[in-house]
N, CA and C atoms as an extended XYZ file, in Angstrom:
591
Properties=species:S:1:pos:R:3:atomname:S:1:resname:S:1:resid:I:1 pbc="F F F"
N        -1.674        7.191      -19.654 N   UNK     1
C        -2.262        7.166      -18.305 CA  UNK     1
C        -1.972        5.808      -17.658 C   UNK     1
N        -1.320        5.830      -16.502 N   UNK     2
C        -0.993        4.581      -15.802 CA  UNK     2
C        -2.260        3.922      -15.268 C   UNK     2
N        -2.371        2.627      -15.522 N   UNK     3
C        -3.518        1.848      -15.044 CA  UNK     3
C        -3.142        1.231      -13.697 C   UNK     3
N        -3.907        1.575      -12.665 N   UNK     4
C        -3.546        1.189      -11.298 CA  UNK     4
C        -4.517        0.173      -10.726 C   UNK     4
N        -3.935       -0.836      -10.038 N   UNK     5
C        -4.709       -1.773       -9.226 CA  UNK     5
C        -4.368       -1.514       -7.767 C   UNK     5
N        -5.370       -1.577       -6.915 N   UNK     6
C        -5.182       -1.439       -5.473 CA  UNK     6
C        -5.413       -2.798       -4.818 C   UNK     6
N        -4.489       -3.212       -3.959 N   UNK     7
C        -4.662       -4.445       -3.196 CA  UNK     7
C        -5.017       -4.068       -1.766 C   UNK     7
N        -6.112       -4.635       -1.276 N   UNK     8
C        -6.649       -4.262        0.041 CA  UNK     8
C        -7.018       -5.508        0.855 C   UNK     8
N        -7.130       -5.288        2.173 N   UNK     9
C        -7.581       -6.373        3.051 CA  UNK     9
C        -8.572       -5.896        4.102 C   UNK     9
N        -8.812       -4.578        4.171 N   UNK    10
C        -9.628       -4.071        5.284 CA  UNK    10
C       -10.483       -2.883        4.946 C   UNK    10
N       -10.294       -1.789        5.713 N   UNK    11
C       -11.201       -0.636        5.620 CA  UNK    11
C       -11.000        0.193        4.362 C   UNK    11
N        -9.784        0.206        3.817 N   UNK    12
C        -9.554        0.879        2.532 CA  UNK    12
C        -9.512        2.390        2.594 C   UNK    12
N        -9.103        2.958        3.737 N   UNK    13
C        -9.090        4.424        3.833 CA  UNK    13
C        -8.018        5.045        2.928 C   UNK    13
N        -6.834        4.442        2.856 N   UNK    14
C        -5.794        4.964        1.956 CA  UNK    14
C        -6.200        4.804        0.494 C   UNK    14
N        -6.782        3.664        0.170 N   UNK    15
C        -7.272        3.426       -1.195 CA  UNK    15
C        -8.309        4.480       -1.577 C   UNK    15
N        -9.269        4.727       -0.685 N   UNK    16
C       -10.338        5.694       -0.938 CA  UNK    16
C        -9.748        7.094       -1.177 C   UNK    16
N        -8.806        7.487       -0.338 N   UNK    17
C        -8.154        8.787       -0.470 CA  UNK    17
C        -7.454        8.911       -1.830 C   UNK    17
N        -6.718        7.874       -2.222 N   UNK    18
C        -6.000        7.910       -3.501 CA  UNK    18
C        -6.960        7.951       -4.689 C   UNK    18
N        -8.005        7.132       -4.644 N   UNK    19
C        -8.963        7.116       -5.761 CA  UNK    19
C        -9.665        8.476       -5.885 C   UNK    19
N       -10.044        9.064       -4.759 N   UNK    20
C       -10.683       10.397       -4.808 CA  UNK    20
C        -9.753       11.425       -5.446 C   UNK    20
N        -8.470       11.345       -5.124 N   UNK    21
C        -7.502       12.309       -5.671 CA  UNK    21
C        -7.240       12.048       -7.159 C   UNK    21
N        -7.296       10.788       -7.561 N   UNK    22
C        -7.184       10.458       -8.985 CA  UNK    22
C        -8.401       11.009       -9.734 C   UNK    22
N        -9.583       10.765       -9.167 N   UNK    23
C       -10.818       11.197       -9.832 CA  UNK    23
C       -10.913       12.719       -9.919 C   UNK    23
N       -10.288       13.416       -8.973 N   UNK    24
C       -10.318       14.887       -8.984 CA  UNK    24
C        -9.326       15.467       -9.992 C   UNK    24
N        -8.464       14.595      -10.540 N   UNK    25
C        -7.477       15.054      -11.506 CA  UNK    25
C        -6.126       15.395      -10.904 C   UNK    25
N        -6.014       15.262       -9.579 N   UNK    26
C        -4.749       15.592       -8.900 CA  UNK    26
C        -3.632       14.596       -9.243 C   UNK    26
N        -4.017       13.327       -9.395 N   UNK    27
C        -3.048       12.279       -9.734 CA  UNK    27
C        -3.387       11.761      -11.131 C   UNK    27
N        -2.441       11.853      -12.082 N   UNK    28
C        -2.729       11.438      -13.459 CA  UNK    28
C        -2.650        9.919      -13.639 C   UNK    28
N        -3.755        9.250      -13.339 N   UNK    29
C        -3.789        7.786      -13.415 CA  UNK    29
C        -5.226        7.324      -13.598 C   UNK    29
N        -5.369        6.031      -13.837 N   UNK    30
C        -6.704        5.435      -13.969 CA  UNK    30
C        -6.852        4.330      -12.927 C   UNK    30
N        -7.801        4.465      -11.970 N   UNK    31
C        -8.028        3.411      -10.984 CA  UNK    31
C        -8.860        2.288      -11.615 C   UNK    31
N        -8.199        1.212      -12.004 N   UNK    32
C        -8.848        0.190      -12.830 CA  UNK    32
C        -9.593       -0.841      -11.991 C   UNK    32
N        -8.947       -1.320      -10.921 N   UNK    33
C        -9.552       -2.408      -10.141 CA  UNK    33
C        -9.031       -2.384       -8.706 C   UNK    33
N        -9.920       -2.756       -7.791 N   UNK    34
C        -9.559       -2.946       -6.381 CA  UNK    34
C        -9.711       -4.429       -6.079 C   UNK    34
N        -8.621       -5.043       -5.634 N   UNK    35
C        -8.618       -6.488       -5.374 CA  UNK    35
C        -8.442       -6.730       -3.876 C   UNK    35
N        -9.360       -7.486       -3.306 N   UNK    36
C        -9.271       -7.831       -1.882 CA  UNK    36
C        -9.024       -9.326       -1.717 C   UNK    36
N        -8.201       -9.662       -0.725 N   UNK    37
C        -7.986      -11.080       -0.406 CA  UNK    37
C        -9.014      -11.582        0.602 C   UNK    37
N        -9.949      -10.702        0.994 N   UNK    38
C       -11.006      -11.084        1.934 CA  UNK    38
C       -12.343      -10.579        1.408 C   UNK    38
N       -13.379      -11.418        1.439 N   UNK    39
C       -14.708      -10.941        1.034 CA  UNK    39
C       -15.315      -10.055        2.118 C   UNK    39
N       -16.218       -9.163        1.716 N   UNK    40
C       -17.019       -8.413        2.685 CA  UNK    40
C       -16.325       -7.295        3.436 C   UNK    40
N       -15.138       -6.867        2.997 N   UNK    41
C       -14.453       -5.792        3.728 CA  UNK    41
C       -14.947       -4.428        3.250 C   UNK    41
N       -14.792       -3.423        4.105 N   UNK    42
C       -15.274       -2.065        3.819 CA  UNK    42
C       -14.654       -1.480        2.551 C   UNK    42
N       -13.389       -1.842        2.283 N   UNK    43
C       -12.708       -1.303        1.099 CA  UNK    43
C       -13.484       -1.605       -0.176 C   UNK    43
N       -14.112       -2.767       -0.255 N   UNK    44
C       -14.873       -3.149       -1.445 CA  UNK    44
C       -16.085       -2.243       -1.631 C   UNK    44
N       -16.763       -1.922       -0.519 N   UNK    45
C       -17.925       -1.020       -0.575 CA  UNK    45
C       -17.484        0.374       -1.031 C   UNK    45
N       -16.363        0.840       -0.466 N   UNK    46
C       -15.873        2.183       -0.802 CA  UNK    46
C       -15.482        2.264       -2.271 C   UNK    46
N       -14.798        1.232       -2.768 N   UNK    47
C       -14.384        1.223       -4.176 CA  UNK    47
C       -15.604        1.231       -5.096 C   UNK    47
N       -16.598        0.398       -4.772 N   UNK    48
C       -17.816        0.326       -5.590 CA  UNK    48
C       -18.538        1.673       -5.600 C   UNK    48
N       -18.573        2.328       -4.436 N   UNK    49
C       -19.234        3.634       -4.325 CA  UNK    49
C       -18.517        4.688       -5.169 C   UNK    49
N       -17.220        4.490       -5.389 N   UNK    50
C       -16.429        5.420       -6.201 CA  UNK    50
C       -16.405        5.012       -7.681 C   UNK    50
N       -17.137        3.937       -8.003 N   UNK    51
C       -17.257        3.525       -9.398 CA  UNK    51
C       -16.069        2.735       -9.923 C   UNK    51
N       -15.320        2.101       -9.016 N   UNK    52
C       -14.164        1.308       -9.423 CA  UNK    52
C       -14.510       -0.179       -9.293 C   UNK    52
N       -14.128       -0.952      -10.291 N   UNK    53
C       -14.403       -2.392      -10.292 CA  UNK    53
C       -13.739       -3.062       -9.098 C   UNK    53
N       -14.423       -4.033       -8.502 N   UNK    54
C       -13.862       -4.782       -7.379 CA  UNK    54
C       -13.795       -6.275       -7.707 C   UNK    54
N       -12.759       -6.903       -7.183 N   UNK    55
C       -12.566       -8.349       -7.350 CA  UNK    55
C       -12.144       -8.925       -5.995 C   UNK    55
N       -12.702      -10.066       -5.637 N   UNK    56
C       -12.260      -10.776       -4.427 CA  UNK    56
C       -11.514      -12.037       -4.845 C   UNK    56
N       -10.287      -12.155       -4.370 N   UNK    57
C        -9.515      -13.399       -4.525 CA  UNK    57
C        -9.233      -13.874       -3.106 C   UNK    57
N       -10.125      -14.692       -2.586 N   UNK    58
C       -10.076      -15.107       -1.175 CA  UNK    58
C        -8.876      -16.027       -0.935 C   UNK    58
N        -7.922      -15.543       -0.133 N   UNK    59
C        -6.703      -16.332        0.083 CA  UNK    59
C        -6.987      -17.655        0.798 C   UNK    59
N        -8.114      -17.726        1.502 N   UNK    60
C        -8.446      -18.966        2.238 CA  UNK    60
C        -8.826      -20.112        1.308 C   UNK    60
N        -9.102      -19.797        0.053 N   UNK    61
C        -9.466      -20.857       -0.900 CA  UNK    61
C        -8.238      -21.436       -1.607 C   UNK    61
N        -7.059      -20.938       -1.244 N   UNK    62
C        -5.807      -21.430       -1.845 CA  UNK    62
C        -4.973      -22.120       -0.772 C   UNK    62
N        -4.429      -23.295       -1.122 N   UNK    63
C        -3.629      -24.030       -0.143 CA  UNK    63
C        -2.229      -23.465        0.003 C   UNK    63
N        -1.729      -22.814       -1.046 N   UNK    64
C        -0.362      -22.290       -1.006 CA  UNK    64
C        -0.340      -20.829       -1.420 C   UNK    64
N         0.611      -20.092       -0.878 N   UNK    65
C         0.758      -18.674       -1.230 CA  UNK    65
C         1.038      -18.499       -2.719 C   UNK    65
N         1.821      -19.415       -3.273 N   UNK    66
C         2.217      -19.272       -4.683 CA  UNK    66
C         1.006      -19.379       -5.622 C   UNK    66
N         0.028      -20.229       -5.287 N   UNK    67
C        -1.162      -20.339       -6.145 CA  UNK    67
C        -2.071      -19.117       -5.986 C   UNK    67
N        -2.128      -18.563       -4.777 N   UNK    68
C        -2.867      -17.307       -4.570 CA  UNK    68
C        -2.229      -16.202       -5.399 C   UNK    68
N        -0.909      -16.088       -5.325 N   UNK    69
C        -0.200      -15.042       -6.065 CA  UNK    69
C        -0.349      -15.212       -7.580 C   UNK    69
N        -0.445      -16.468       -8.019 N   UNK    70
C        -0.645      -16.728       -9.440 CA  UNK    70
C        -2.019      -16.201       -9.878 C   UNK    70
N        -3.034      -16.430       -9.054 N   UNK    71
C        -4.383      -15.930       -9.358 CA  UNK    71
C        -4.391      -14.400       -9.360 C   UNK    71
N        -3.664      -13.820       -8.437 N   UNK    72
C        -3.543      -12.363       -8.363 CA  UNK    72
C        -2.868      -11.818       -9.619 C   UNK    72
N        -1.801      -12.466      -10.024 N   UNK    73
C        -1.061      -12.070      -11.230 CA  UNK    73
C        -1.959      -12.159      -12.474 C   UNK    73
N        -2.736      -13.238      -12.560 N   UNK    74
C        -3.645      -13.402      -13.711 CA  UNK    74
C        -4.665      -12.269      -13.772 C   UNK    74
N        -5.170      -11.884      -12.602 N   UNK    75
C        -6.150      -10.790      -12.532 CA  UNK    75
C        -5.507       -9.469      -12.959 C   UNK    75
N        -4.306       -9.201      -12.474 N   UNK    76
C        -3.601       -7.968      -12.839 CA  UNK    76
C        -3.288       -7.937      -14.333 C   UNK    76
N        -2.848       -9.060      -14.861 N   UNK    77
C        -2.514       -9.153      -16.287 CA  UNK    77
C        -3.751       -8.931      -17.148 C   UNK    77
N        -4.870       -9.534      -16.753 N   UNK    78
C        -6.102       -9.403      -17.544 CA  UNK    78
C        -6.613       -7.962      -17.562 C   UNK    78
N        -6.270       -7.193      -16.537 N   UNK    79
C        -6.690       -5.788      -16.474 CA  UNK    79
C        -5.611       -4.825      -17.001 C   UNK    79
N        -4.521       -5.401      -17.543 N   UNK    80
C        -3.431       -4.598      -18.134 CA  UNK    80
C        -2.925       -3.517      -17.165 C   UNK    80
N        -2.570       -3.964      -15.960 N   UNK    81
C        -2.161       -3.049      -14.893 CA  UNK    81
C        -0.703       -2.622      -15.047 C   UNK    81
N        -0.468       -1.316      -14.874 N   UNK    82
C         0.886       -0.766      -14.925 CA  UNK    82
C         1.530       -0.672      -13.545 C   UNK    82
N         0.709       -0.404      -12.538 N   UNK    83
C         1.227       -0.122      -11.200 CA  UNK    83
C         0.314       -0.746      -10.155 C   UNK    83
N         0.925       -1.407       -9.163 N   UNK    84
C         0.155       -2.069       -8.103 CA  UNK    84
C         0.403       -1.334       -6.791 C   UNK    84
N        -0.691       -0.837       -6.196 N   UNK    85
C        -0.606       -0.046       -4.966 CA  UNK    85
C        -1.196       -0.854       -3.810 C   UNK    85
N        -0.356       -1.169       -2.827 N   UNK    86
C        -0.836       -1.881       -1.644 CA  UNK    86
C        -1.403       -0.850       -0.673 C   UNK    86
N        -2.630       -1.070       -0.233 N   UNK    87
C        -3.302       -0.136        0.675 CA  UNK    87
C        -3.957       -0.945        1.787 C   UNK    87
N        -3.149       -1.278        2.789 N   UNK    88
C        -3.653       -2.121        3.878 CA  UNK    88
C        -3.828       -3.561        3.439 C   UNK    88
N        -2.945       -4.022        2.574 N   UNK    89
C        -2.990       -5.407        2.085 CA  UNK    89
C        -2.134       -6.257        3.016 C   UNK    89
N        -2.782       -7.155        3.743 N   UNK    90
C        -2.106       -7.866        4.833 CA  UNK    90
C        -1.644       -9.277        4.444 C   UNK    90
N        -1.018       -9.358        3.281 N   UNK    91
C        -0.440      -10.627        2.829 CA  UNK    91
C         1.003      -10.388        2.413 C   UNK    91
N         1.877      -11.317        2.741 N   UNK    92
C         3.252      -11.236        2.248 CA  UNK    92
C         3.278      -11.921        0.891 C   UNK    92
N         3.729      -11.189       -0.105 N   UNK    93
C         3.738      -11.705       -1.476 CA  UNK    93
C         4.978      -12.558       -1.719 C   UNK    93
N         4.836      -13.558       -2.584 N   UNK    94
C         5.949      -14.474       -2.854 CA  UNK    94
C         7.031      -13.778       -3.674 C   UNK    94
N         8.239      -14.315       -3.598 N   UNK    95
C         9.384      -13.713       -4.283 CA  UNK    95
C         9.165      -13.647       -5.791 C   UNK    95
N         8.577      -14.681       -6.356 N   UNK    96
C         8.328      -14.701       -7.798 CA  UNK    96
C         7.404      -13.574       -8.224 C   UNK    96
N         6.361      -13.339       -7.449 N   UNK    97
C         5.411      -12.272       -7.745 CA  UNK    97
C         6.110      -10.910       -7.642 C   UNK    97
N         6.849      -10.730       -6.559 N   UNK    98
C         7.539       -9.457       -6.334 CA  UNK    98
C         8.561       -9.181       -7.436 C   UNK    98
N         9.267      -10.219       -7.860 N   UNK    99
C        10.260      -10.044       -8.942 CA  UNK    99
C         9.583       -9.564      -10.221 C   UNK    99
N         8.439      -10.151      -10.530 N   UNK   100
C         7.736       -9.775      -11.762 CA  UNK   100
C         7.300       -8.306      -11.733 C   UNK   100
N         6.849       -7.853      -10.568 N   UNK   101
C         6.289       -6.500      -10.462 CA  UNK   101
C         7.249       -5.499       -9.822 C   UNK   101
N         8.479       -5.899       -9.574 N   UNK   102
C         9.421       -5.017       -8.889 CA  UNK   102
C         9.583       -3.689       -9.641 C   UNK   102
N         9.505       -2.597       -8.860 N   UNK   103
C         9.558       -1.265       -9.463 CA  UNK   103
C         8.185       -0.733       -9.832 C   UNK   103
N         7.172       -1.626       -9.807 N   UNK   104
C         5.785       -1.226      -10.120 CA  UNK   104
C         4.846       -1.604       -8.977 C   UNK   104
N         5.436       -1.901       -7.816 N   UNK   105
C         4.689       -2.418       -6.663 CA  UNK   105
C         5.072       -1.572       -5.459 C   UNK   105
N         4.108       -0.771       -4.945 N   UNK   106
C         4.446        0.117       -3.833 CA  UNK   106
C         3.549       -0.137       -2.622 C   UNK   106
N         4.081        0.250       -1.460 N   UNK   107
C         3.398        0.009       -0.189 CA  UNK   107
C         3.592        1.211        0.725 C   UNK   107
N         2.675        1.375        1.672 N   UNK   108
C         2.829        2.395        2.703 CA  UNK   108
C         2.965        1.711        4.049 C   UNK   108
N         3.850        2.263        4.892 N   UNK   109
C         4.132        1.658        6.193 CA  UNK   109
C         4.068        2.736        7.275 C   UNK   109
N         3.372        2.465        8.395 N   UNK   110
C         3.177        3.497        9.422 CA  UNK   110
C         4.340        3.610       10.418 C   UNK   110
N         5.549        3.796        9.905 N   UNK   111
C         6.736        4.038       10.736 CA  UNK   111
C         7.840        4.546        9.815 C   UNK   111
N         8.930        5.008       10.414 N   UNK   112
C        10.075        5.478        9.634 CA  UNK   112
C        11.015        4.305        9.392 C   UNK   112
N        10.789        3.611        8.294 N   UNK   113
C        11.664        2.486        7.973 CA  UNK   113
C        13.098        2.998        7.787 C   UNK   113
N        14.109        2.183        8.123 N   UNK   114
C        14.037        0.753        8.458 CA  UNK   114
C        13.607        0.429        9.890 C   UNK   114
N        13.325        1.453       10.712 N   UNK   115
C        12.866        1.184       12.080 CA  UNK   115
C        11.427        0.666       12.067 C   UNK   115
N        11.152       -0.267       12.946 N   UNK   116
C         9.810       -0.787       13.184 CA  UNK   116
C         9.096       -1.339       11.950 C   UNK   116
N         9.706       -2.318       11.270 N   UNK   117
C         9.008       -3.004       10.180 CA  UNK   117
C         7.942       -3.948       10.760 C   UNK   117
N         7.135       -4.514        9.882 N   UNK   118
C         6.166       -5.524       10.317 CA  UNK   118
C         4.762       -4.978       10.506 C   UNK   118
N         3.861       -5.887       10.872 N   UNK   119
C         2.422       -5.597       10.878 CA  UNK   119
C         1.946       -4.768       12.071 C   UNK   119
N         2.780       -4.611       13.104 N   UNK   120
C         2.317       -3.919       14.327 CA  UNK   120
C         3.175       -2.696       14.632 C   UNK   120
N         3.549       -1.970       13.586 N   UNK   121
C         4.529       -0.886       13.718 CA  UNK   121
C         4.104        0.187       14.717 C   UNK   121
N         2.853        0.623       14.670 N   UNK   122
C         2.421        1.723       15.543 CA  UNK   122
C         2.516        1.290       17.005 C   UNK   122
N         2.039        0.101       17.302 N   UNK   123
C         2.127       -0.435       18.677 CA  UNK   123
C         3.580       -0.632       19.089 C   UNK   123
N         4.408       -1.091       18.156 N   UNK   124
C         5.830       -1.308       18.461 CA  UNK   124
C         6.516        0.017       18.796 C   UNK   124
N         6.199        1.072       18.055 N   UNK   125
C         6.739        2.407       18.331 CA  UNK   125
C         6.309        2.864       19.729 C   UNK   125
N         5.023        2.666       20.012 N   UNK   126
C         4.451        3.074       21.304 CA  UNK   126
C         5.129        2.322       22.448 C   UNK   126
N         5.252        1.018       22.295 N   UNK   127
C         5.862        0.196       23.351 CA  UNK   127
C         7.333        0.541       23.570 C   UNK   127
N         7.998        0.972       22.495 N   UNK   128
C         9.428        1.326       22.584 CA  UNK   128
C         9.636        2.728       23.175 C   UNK   128
N         8.506        3.448       23.411 N   UNK   129
C         8.569        4.821       23.922 CA  UNK   129
C         9.437        5.733       23.042 C   UNK   129
N         9.335        5.509       21.740 N   UNK   130
C        10.084        6.330       20.785 CA  UNK   130
C         9.570        7.770       20.819 C   UNK   130
N        10.461        8.717       20.574 N   UNK   131
C        10.097       10.141       20.591 CA  UNK   131
C         9.592       10.611       19.225 C   UNK   131
N         9.850        9.786       18.214 N   UNK   132
C         9.489       10.172       16.853 CA  UNK   132
C         9.144        8.928       16.040 C   UNK   132
N         8.177        9.102       15.170 N   UNK   133
C         7.850        8.033       14.228 CA  UNK   133
C         7.511        8.704       12.897 C   UNK   133
N         6.705        8.063       12.082 N   UNK   134
C         6.354        8.671       10.808 CA  UNK   134
C         5.707        7.689        9.865 C   UNK   134
N         5.810        8.010        8.586 N   UNK   135
C         5.193        7.215        7.525 CA  UNK   135
C         6.215        7.041        6.407 C   UNK   135
N         6.254        5.851        5.829 N   UNK   136
C         7.168        5.558        4.727 CA  UNK   136
C         6.395        4.955        3.561 C   UNK   136
N         6.641        5.470        2.361 N   UNK   137
C         6.155        4.810        1.141 CA  UNK   137
C         7.377        4.222        0.455 C   UNK   137
N         7.278        2.939        0.097 N   UNK   138
C         8.452        2.256       -0.459 CA  UNK   138
C         8.054        1.266       -1.546 C   UNK   138
N         9.026        0.963       -2.405 N   UNK   139
C         8.852       -0.140       -3.340 CA  UNK   139
C         8.908       -1.443       -2.559 C   UNK   139
N         8.149       -2.423       -3.003 N   UNK   140
C         8.142       -3.730       -2.341 CA  UNK   140
C         9.241       -4.596       -2.947 C   UNK   140
N        10.055       -5.191       -2.060 N   UNK   141
C        11.015       -6.204       -2.510 CA  UNK   141
C        10.678       -7.507       -1.785 C   UNK   141
N        11.573       -8.482       -1.820 N   UNK   142
C        11.234       -9.796       -1.268 CA  UNK   142
C        11.337       -9.865        0.254 C   UNK   142
N        11.813       -8.793        0.901 N   UNK   143
C        11.838       -8.748        2.364 CA  UNK   143
C        10.549       -8.153        2.907 C   UNK   143
N        10.464       -8.027        4.225 N   UNK   144
C         9.300       -7.412        4.852 CA  UNK   144
C         9.638       -5.948        5.152 C   UNK   144
N         9.034       -5.039        4.402 N   UNK   145
C         9.238       -3.601        4.576 CA  UNK   145
C        10.703       -3.190        4.403 C   UNK   145
N        11.376       -3.803        3.447 N   UNK   146
C        12.808       -3.532        3.233 CA  UNK   146
C        13.110       -2.899        1.873 C   UNK   146
N        12.112       -2.667        1.052 N   UNK   147
C        12.347       -2.151       -0.297 CA  UNK   147
C        12.786       -0.694       -0.315 C   UNK   147
N        13.303       -0.230       -1.459 N   UNK   148
C        13.776        1.147       -1.584 CA  UNK   148
C        12.698        2.169       -1.220 C   UNK   148
N        13.113        3.166       -0.443 N   UNK   149
C        12.177        4.186        0.053 CA  UNK   149
C        11.914        5.237       -1.023 C   UNK   149
N        10.635        5.585       -1.188 N   UNK   150
C        10.209        6.612       -2.141 CA  UNK   150
C        10.076        7.956       -1.417 C   UNK   150
N         9.337        7.969       -0.317 N   UNK   151
C         9.127        9.183        0.484 CA  UNK   151
C         8.939        8.811        1.942 C   UNK   151
N         9.358        9.719        2.832 N   UNK   152
C         9.099        9.550        4.259 CA  UNK   152
C         8.617       10.871        4.839 C   UNK   152
N         7.821       10.769        5.889 N   UNK   153
C         7.333       11.938        6.599 CA  UNK   153
C         7.430       11.664        8.094 C   UNK   153
N         8.061       12.590        8.835 N   UNK   154
C         8.244       12.394       10.277 CA  UNK   154
C         7.032       12.888       11.052 C   UNK   154
N         6.717       12.161       12.118 N   UNK   155
C         5.615       12.534       13.013 CA  UNK   155
C         6.120       12.399       14.444 C   UNK   155
N         6.116       13.494       15.225 N   UNK   156
C         6.593       13.385       16.612 CA  UNK   156
C         5.599       12.625       17.482 C   UNK   156
N         6.121       11.924       18.471 N   UNK   157
C         5.267       11.327       19.497 CA  UNK   157
C         5.151       12.377       20.599 C   UNK   157
N         3.973       12.939       20.768 N   UNK   158
C         3.770       14.056       21.687 CA  UNK   158
C         3.604       13.579       23.127 C   UNK   158
N         3.982       14.416       24.112 N   UNK   159
C         3.887       14.016       25.532 CA  UNK   159
C         2.480       13.575       25.939 C   UNK   159
N         1.455       14.225       25.383 N   UNK   160
C         0.078       13.884       25.770 CA  UNK   160
C        -0.569       12.791       24.930 C   UNK   160
N         0.205       12.198       24.018 N   UNK   161
C        -0.359       11.190       23.116 CA  UNK   161
C        -0.832        9.940       23.853 C   UNK   161
N        -1.915        9.365       23.341 N   UNK   162
C        -2.282        7.984       23.657 CA  UNK   162
C        -1.972        7.182       22.397 C   UNK   162
N        -2.047        5.876       22.481 N   UNK   163
C        -1.842        5.045       21.294 CA  UNK   163
C        -2.843        5.437       20.209 C   UNK   163
N        -4.071        5.754       20.622 N   UNK   164
C        -5.130        6.090       19.668 CA  UNK   164
C        -4.859        7.426       18.972 C   UNK   164
N        -4.427        8.459       19.740 N   UNK   165
C        -4.181        9.762       19.112 CA  UNK   165
C        -2.967        9.686       18.188 C   UNK   165
N        -1.954        8.914       18.596 N   UNK   166
C        -0.784        8.735       17.735 CA  UNK   166
C        -1.185        8.041       16.436 C   UNK   166
N        -1.988        6.996       16.563 N   UNK   167
C        -2.449        6.250       15.388 CA  UNK   167
C        -3.225        7.166       14.441 C   UNK   167
N        -4.066        8.018       15.003 N   UNK   168
C        -4.874        8.935       14.198 CA  UNK   168
C        -3.977        9.911       13.426 C   UNK   168
N        -2.939       10.441       14.074 N   UNK   169
C        -2.045       11.382       13.398 CA  UNK   169
C        -1.186       10.690       12.345 C   UNK   169
N        -0.829        9.440       12.602 N   UNK   170
C        -0.080        8.670       11.591 CA  UNK   170
C        -0.949        8.460       10.352 C   UNK   170
N        -2.220        8.133       10.554 N   UNK   171
C        -3.116        7.946        9.403 CA  UNK   171
C        -3.281        9.252        8.623 C   UNK   171
N        -3.375       10.382        9.332 N   UNK   172
C        -3.446       11.682        8.643 CA  UNK   172
C        -2.191       11.899        7.801 C   UNK   172
N        -1.049       11.498        8.356 N   UNK   173
C         0.212       11.597        7.617 CA  UNK   173
C         0.208       10.730        6.372 C   UNK   173
N        -0.403        9.549        6.491 N   UNK   174
C        -0.486        8.639        5.339 CA  UNK   174
C        -1.287        9.269        4.208 C   UNK   174
N        -2.398        9.933        4.566 N   UNK   175
C        -3.275       10.505        3.540 CA  UNK   175
C        -2.585       11.638        2.779 C   UNK   175
N        -1.572       12.266        3.405 N   UNK   176
C        -0.821       13.331        2.728 CA  UNK   176
C         0.311       12.766        1.871 C   UNK   176
N         1.043       11.787        2.415 N   UNK   177
C         2.273       11.342        1.755 CA  UNK   177
C         2.024       10.343        0.618 C   UNK   177
N         1.002        9.486        0.737 N   UNK   178
C         0.806        8.453       -0.292 CA  UNK   178
C         0.492        9.072       -1.668 C   UNK   178
N        -0.383       10.087       -1.740 N   UNK   179
C        -0.616       10.712       -3.055 CA  UNK   179
C         0.656       11.321       -3.647 C   UNK   179
N         1.470       11.958       -2.794 N   UNK   180
C         2.714       12.569       -3.283 CA  UNK   180
C         3.656       11.501       -3.833 C   UNK   180
N         3.789       10.404       -3.097 N   UNK   181
C         4.664        9.314       -3.531 CA  UNK   181
C         4.164        8.691       -4.828 C   UNK   181
N         2.851        8.515       -4.938 N   UNK   182
C         2.271        7.924       -6.151 CA  UNK   182
C         2.540        8.825       -7.364 C   UNK   182
N         2.427       10.131       -7.171 N   UNK   183
C         2.712       11.061       -8.272 CA  UNK   183
C         4.178       10.958       -8.715 C   UNK   183
N         5.081       10.797       -7.757 N   UNK   184
C         6.512       10.662       -8.074 CA  UNK   184
C         6.747        9.399       -8.910 C   UNK   184
N         6.153        8.287       -8.479 N   UNK   185
C         6.334        7.014       -9.192 CA  UNK   185
C         5.751        7.107      -10.604 C   UNK   185
N         4.560        7.685      -10.721 N   UNK   186
C         3.909        7.823      -12.031 CA  UNK   186
C         4.745        8.697      -12.968 C   UNK   186
N         5.367        9.727      -12.426 N   UNK   187
C         6.156       10.668      -13.245 CA  UNK   187
C         7.363       10.005      -13.896 C   UNK   187
N         7.836        8.884      -13.291 N   UNK   188
C         9.004        8.192      -13.818 CA  UNK   188
C        10.315        8.890      -13.480 C   UNK   188
N        10.247        9.928      -12.629 N   UNK   189
C        11.447       10.695      -12.288 CA  UNK   189
C        12.323        9.975      -11.257 C   UNK   189
N        11.744        9.027      -10.558 N   UNK   190
C        12.496        8.328       -9.512 CA  UNK   190
C        13.423        7.300      -10.141 C   UNK   190
N        14.683        7.357       -9.773 N   UNK   191
C        15.664        6.420      -10.316 CA  UNK   191
C        15.674        5.155       -9.453 C   UNK   191
N        14.735        4.257       -9.738 N   UNK   192
C        14.649        3.014       -8.966 CA  UNK   192
C        15.414        1.908       -9.672 C   UNK   192
N        16.269        1.268       -8.945 N   UNK   193
C        16.986        0.118       -9.496 CA  UNK   193
C        15.989       -1.008       -9.738 C   UNK   193
N        15.825       -1.425      -10.959 N   UNK   194
C        14.782       -2.400      -11.292 CA  UNK   194
C        15.136       -3.825      -10.855 C   UNK   194
N        16.379       -4.048      -10.468 N   UNK   195
C        16.743       -5.404      -10.025 CA  UNK   195
C        16.282       -5.607       -8.593 C   UNK   195
N        16.003       -6.845       -8.245 N   UNK   196
C        15.659       -7.168       -6.861 CA  UNK   196
C        16.844       -6.867       -5.968 C   UNK   196
N        16.567       -6.280       -4.820 N   UNK   197
C        17.639       -5.959       -3.866 CA  UNK   197
C        18.110       -7.217       -3.156 C   UNK   197
């Protein structure tokens, strides 16, 4: 059984969805720990309510990214983690950290990568008046949203959409695709090049 850590920074809706599906037996894994880089976020409450251990490693208490990542690595190692799932984790991880966990570190992005990378993808899609967007689950590499793609799902931008309705449908898409992608990674069937890209 793969031991999973979730990295979060906010509301934790994707994390909550994945943990519920693991607990129901749909995803063959063990949700070991939820780690937040911010104290007091909703994700911590949701994880605790689901009976999953929570840890806060406040990034503001570290002067450098590398020392924060070292503390994160120590926490993951102490919990014997097999797979690290980013679920709204709003920190760019250092190259050394990514190299160590490459192939075992996945992220979800609210756009069809390689289009619209970065932290404001939904707004960027909206501002670009794109006719189509979607959701991408990918392995994390040392770039920003550039790692090998695991799964993608297309979502049309409808004529009557507002930014809010589009965002809501993208989140619904995330709740469907992330469990599927996680099952693929856990199965070991995906031929991921283990070297850094």
